[in-house]
PyMOL commands that place a pseudoatom at each C-alpha (Angstrom):
pseudoatom trace, name=CA, resn=MET, resi=1, chain=A, elem=C, hetatm=0, pos=[0.000, 0.000, 0.000]
pseudoatom trace, name=CA, resn=PRO, resi=2, chain=A, elem=C, hetatm=0, pos=[1.564, 3.330, -1.014]
pseudoatom trace, name=CA, resn=ILE, resi=3, chain=A, elem=C, hetatm=0, pos=[2.355, 5.903, 1.643]
pseudoatom trace, name=CA, resn=ILE, resi=4, chain=A, elem=C, hetatm=0, pos=[0.660, 9.199, 0.760]
pseudoatom trace, name=CA, resn=ARG, resi=5, chain=A, elem=C, hetatm=0, pos=[1.026, 12.453, 2.679]
pseudoatom trace, name=CA, resn=PRO, resi=6, chain=A, elem=C, hetatm=0, pos=[-0.027, 16.058, 1.997]
pseudoatom trace, name=CA, resn=ILE, resi=7, chain=A, elem=C, hetatm=0, pos=[2.647, 18.608, 1.157]
pseudoatom trace, name=CA, resn=SER, resi=8, chain=A, elem=C, hetatm=0, pos=[1.995, 20.342, 4.489]
pseudoatom trace, name=CA, resn=ASP, resi=9, chain=A, elem=C, hetatm=0, pos=[3.412, 17.229, 6.224]
pseudoatom trace, name=CA, resn=LEU, resi=10, chain=A, elem=C, hetatm=0, pos=[6.607, 17.638, 4.233]
pseudoatom trace, name=CA, resn=ARG, resi=11, chain=A, elem=C, hetatm=0, pos=[6.924, 21.183, 5.546]
pseudoatom trace, name=CA, resn=ASN, resi=12, chain=A, elem=C, hetatm=0, pos=[5.683, 20.587, 9.092]
pseudoatom trace, name=CA, resn=HIS, resi=13, chain=A, elem=C, hetatm=0, pos=[6.802, 16.999, 9.755]
pseudoatom trace, name=CA, resn=THR, resi=14, chain=A, elem=C, hetatm=0, pos=[9.979, 16.551, 7.733]
pseudoatom trace, name=CA, resn=GLN, resi=15, chain=A, elem=C, hetatm=0, pos=[11.561, 14.223, 10.304]
pseudoatom trace, name=CA, resn=ALA, resi=16, chain=A, elem=C, hetatm=0, pos=[8.480, 11.978, 10.314]
pseudoatom trace, name=CA, resn=ILE, resi=17, chain=A, elem=C, hetatm=0, pos=[8.515, 11.777, 6.500]
pseudoatom trace, name=CA, resn=SER, resi=18, chain=A, elem=C, hetatm=0, pos=[12.223, 10.921, 6.601]
pseudoatom trace, name=CA, resn=ALA, resi=19, chain=A, elem=C, hetatm=0, pos=[11.590, 8.223, 9.190]
pseudoatom trace, name=CA, resn=LEU, resi=20, chain=A, elem=C, hetatm=0, pos=[8.809, 6.735, 7.045]
pseudoatom trace, name=CA, resn=CYS, resi=21, chain=A, elem=C, hetatm=0, pos=[11.115, 6.609, 4.012]
pseudoatom trace, name=CA, resn=HIS, resi=22, chain=A, elem=C, hetatm=0, pos=[13.862, 4.862, 5.974]
pseudoatom trace, name=CA, resn=ARG, resi=23, chain=A, elem=C, hetatm=0, pos=[11.610, 2.534, 7.955]
pseudoatom trace, name=CA, resn=HIS, resi=24, chain=A, elem=C, hetatm=0, pos=[9.644, 1.226, 4.977]
pseudoatom trace, name=CA, resn=SER, resi=25, chain=A, elem=C, hetatm=0, pos=[12.383, 1.542, 2.308]
pseudoatom trace, name=CA, resn=GLU, resi=26, chain=A, elem=C, hetatm=0, pos=[9.677, 2.793, -0.030]
pseudoatom trace, name=CA, resn=PRO, resi=27, chain=A, elem=C, hetatm=0, pos=[8.873, 6.175, -1.503]
pseudoatom trace, name=CA, resn=VAL, resi=28, chain=A, elem=C, hetatm=0, pos=[6.404, 8.524, 0.128]
pseudoatom trace, name=CA, resn=PHE, resi=29, chain=A, elem=C, hetatm=0, pos=[4.011, 10.183, -2.299]
pseudoatom trace, name=CA, resn=ILE, resi=30, chain=A, elem=C, hetatm=0, pos=[3.359, 13.861, -1.591]
pseudoatom trace, name=CA, resn=THR, resi=31, chain=A, elem=C, hetatm=0, pos=[0.117, 15.470, -2.730]
pseudoatom trace, name=CA, resn=LYS, resi=32, chain=A, elem=C, hetatm=0, pos=[-0.624, 19.129, -3.337]
pseudoatom trace, name=CA, resn=ASN, resi=33, chain=A, elem=C, hetatm=0, pos=[-4.274, 20.196, -3.331]
pseudoatom trace, name=CA, resn=GLY, resi=34, chain=A, elem=C, hetatm=0, pos=[-5.237, 16.522, -3.410]
pseudoatom trace, name=CA, resn=LYS, resi=35, chain=A, elem=C, hetatm=0, pos=[-3.213, 15.763, -6.556]
pseudoatom trace, name=CA, resn=ASP, resi=36, chain=A, elem=C, hetatm=0, pos=[0.086, 13.934, -7.030]
pseudoatom trace, name=CA, resn=ASP, resi=37, chain=A, elem=C, hetatm=0, pos=[3.027, 16.322, -6.821]
pseudoatom trace, name=CA, resn=LEU, resi=38, chain=A, elem=C, hetatm=0, pos=[6.258, 14.774, -5.466]
pseudoatom trace, name=CA, resn=VAL, resi=39, chain=A, elem=C, hetatm=0, pos=[7.851, 11.496, -4.508]
pseudoatom trace, name=CA, resn=VAL, resi=40, chain=A, elem=C, hetatm=0, pos=[10.311, 11.379, -1.603]
pseudoatom trace, name=CA, resn=MET, resi=41, chain=A, elem=C, hetatm=0, pos=[12.549, 8.398, -0.848]
pseudoatom trace, name=CA, resn=SER, resi=42, chain=A, elem=C, hetatm=0, pos=[15.646, 7.562, 1.147]
pseudoatom trace, name=CA, resn=GLN, resi=43, chain=A, elem=C, hetatm=0, pos=[19.036, 7.666, -0.518]
pseudoatom trace, name=CA, resn=ALA, resi=44, chain=A, elem=C, hetatm=0, pos=[19.418, 3.909, 0.049]
pseudoatom trace, name=CA, resn=ALA, resi=45, chain=A, elem=C, hetatm=0, pos=[16.096, 3.160, -1.666]
pseudoatom trace, name=CA, resn=TYR, resi=46, chain=A, elem=C, hetatm=0, pos=[17.053, 5.453, -4.550]
pseudoatom trace, name=CA, resn=GLU, resi=47, chain=A, elem=C, hetatm=0, pos=[20.424, 3.727, -5.022]
pseudoatom trace, name=CA, resn=GLN, resi=48, chain=A, elem=C, hetatm=0, pos=[18.758, 0.307, -4.887]
pseudoatom trace, name=CA, resn=GLN, resi=49, chain=A, elem=C, hetatm=0, pos=[16.253, 1.379, -7.532]
pseudoatom trace, name=CA, resn=ARG, resi=50, chain=A, elem=C, hetatm=0, pos=[19.037, 2.766, -9.765]
pseudoatom trace, name=CA, resn=ALA, resi=51, chain=A, elem=C, hetatm=0, pos=[21.012, -0.485, -9.431]
pseudoatom trace, name=CA, resn=ARG, resi=52, chain=A, elem=C, hetatm=0, pos=[17.903, -2.518, -10.321]
pseudoatom trace, name=CA, resn=LEU, resi=53, chain=A, elem=C, hetatm=0, pos=[17.279, -0.369, -13.417]
pseudoatom trace, name=CA, resn=GLU, resi=54, chain=A, elem=C, hetatm=0, pos=[20.918, -0.736, -14.480]
pseudoatom trace, name=CA, resn=LEU, resi=55, chain=A, elem=C, hetatm=0, pos=[20.651, -4.508, -14.070]
pseudoatom trace, name=CA, resn=TYR, resi=56, chain=A, elem=C, hetatm=0, pos=[17.481, -4.590, -16.182]
pseudoatom trace, name=CA, resn=GLU, resi=57, chain=A, elem=C, hetatm=0, pos=[19.228, -2.546, -18.890]
pseudoatom trace, name=CA, resn=ARG, resi=58, chain=A, elem=C, hetatm=0, pos=[22.176, -4.954, -18.924]
pseudoatom trace, name=CA, resn=LEU, resi=59, chain=A, elem=C, hetatm=0, pos=[19.886, -7.982, -19.035]
pseudoatom trace, name=CA, resn=ASP, resi=60, chain=A, elem=C, hetatm=0, pos=[17.931, -6.434, -21.920]
pseudoatom trace, name=CA, resn=GLU, resi=61, chain=A, elem=C, hetatm=0, pos=[21.193, -5.762, -23.777]
pseudoatom trace, name=CA, resn=ALA, resi=62, chain=A, elem=C, hetatm=0, pos=[22.342, -9.349, -23.195]
pseudoatom trace, name=CA, resn=ALA, resi=63, chain=A, elem=C, hetatm=0, pos=[18.987, -10.695, -24.416]
pseudoatom trace, name=CA, resn=SER, resi=64, chain=A, elem=C, hetatm=0, pos=[19.263, -8.548, -27.549]
pseudoatom trace, name=CA, resn=ASP, resi=65, chain=A, elem=C, hetatm=0, pos=[22.815, -9.776, -28.142]
pseudoatom trace, name=CA, resn=ALA, resi=66, chain=A, elem=C, hetatm=0, pos=[21.717, -13.390, -27.723]
pseudoatom trace, name=CA, resn=ALA, resi=67, chain=A, elem=C, hetatm=0, pos=[18.768, -12.872, -30.077]
pseudoatom trace, name=CA, resn=GLY, resi=68, chain=A, elem=C, hetatm=0, pos=[21.230, -11.465, -32.621]
pseudoatom trace, name=CA, resn=GLY, resi=69, chain=A, elem=C, hetatm=0, pos=[23.339, -14.609, -32.456]
pseudoatom trace, name=CA, resn=ASP, resi=70, chain=A, elem=C, hetatm=0, pos=[26.051, -13.443, -30.043]
pseudoatom trace, name=CA, resn=ARG, resi=71, chain=A, elem=C, hetatm=0, pos=[27.121, -16.473, -28.013]
pseudoatom trace, name=CA, resn=GLY, resi=72, chain=A, elem=C, hetatm=0, pos=[29.391, -14.573, -25.621]
pseudoatom trace, name=CA, resn=ILE, resi=73, chain=A, elem=C, hetatm=0, pos=[32.634, -16.156, -24.407]
pseudoatom trace, name=CA, resn=SER, resi=74, chain=A, elem=C, hetatm=0, pos=[33.380, -19.500, -22.849]
pseudoatom trace, name=CA, resn=HIS, resi=75, chain=A, elem=C, hetatm=0, pos=[33.694, -20.023, -19.122]
pseudoatom trace, name=CA, resn=ALA, resi=76, chain=A, elem=C, hetatm=0, pos=[37.388, -20.885, -19.449]
pseudoatom trace, name=CA, resn=ARG, resi=77, chain=A, elem=C, hetatm=0, pos=[38.095, -17.698, -21.406]
pseudoatom trace, name=CA, resn=MET, resi=78, chain=A, elem=C, hetatm=0, pos=[36.220, -15.570, -18.864]
pseudoatom trace, name=CA, resn=MET, resi=79, chain=A, elem=C, hetatm=0, pos=[38.140, -17.141, -15.979]
pseudoatom trace, name=CA, resn=ALA, resi=80, chain=A, elem=C, hetatm=0, pos=[41.416, -16.413, -17.775]
pseudoatom trace, name=CA, resn=LYS, resi=81, chain=A, elem=C, hetatm=0, pos=[40.384, -12.766, -18.242]
pseudoatom trace, name=CA, resn=LEU, resi=82, chain=A, elem=C, hetatm=0, pos=[39.435, -12.455, -14.571]
pseudoatom trace, name=CA, resn=LYS, resi=83, chain=A, elem=C, hetatm=0, pos=[42.735, -13.927, -13.420]
pseudoatom trace, name=CA, resn=LYS, resi=84, chain=A, elem=C, hetatm=0, pos=[44.662, -11.337, -15.483]
pseudoatom trace, name=CA, resn=ARG, resi=85, chain=A, elem=C, hetatm=0, pos=[42.927, -8.439, -13.749]
pseudoatom trace, name=CA, resn=PRO, resi=86, chain=A, elem=C, hetatm=0, pos=[45.057, -6.540, -11.229]
for i in range(1, 86): cmd.bond("trace and resi %d" % i, "trace and resi %d" % (i + 1))
show_as sticks, trace
zoom trace
């Protein structure tokens, strides 16, 4: 269930909004005059969402490569490349 608060709570109860964001690790939706206006979330939740989106982009790219016939590299070759890394 989404957490929804009026914009006055953001102004008058900033610490409570921050605590909600951190406690639930979900965004808090802020309304203005009864309509959607802002979304507030903790830095940790934002970073997690960015990492998830980056992963989805990489998986989509890999799926496109595979659909185009790219077979990647063998396990042995990948292990050799990893061992060469400093």
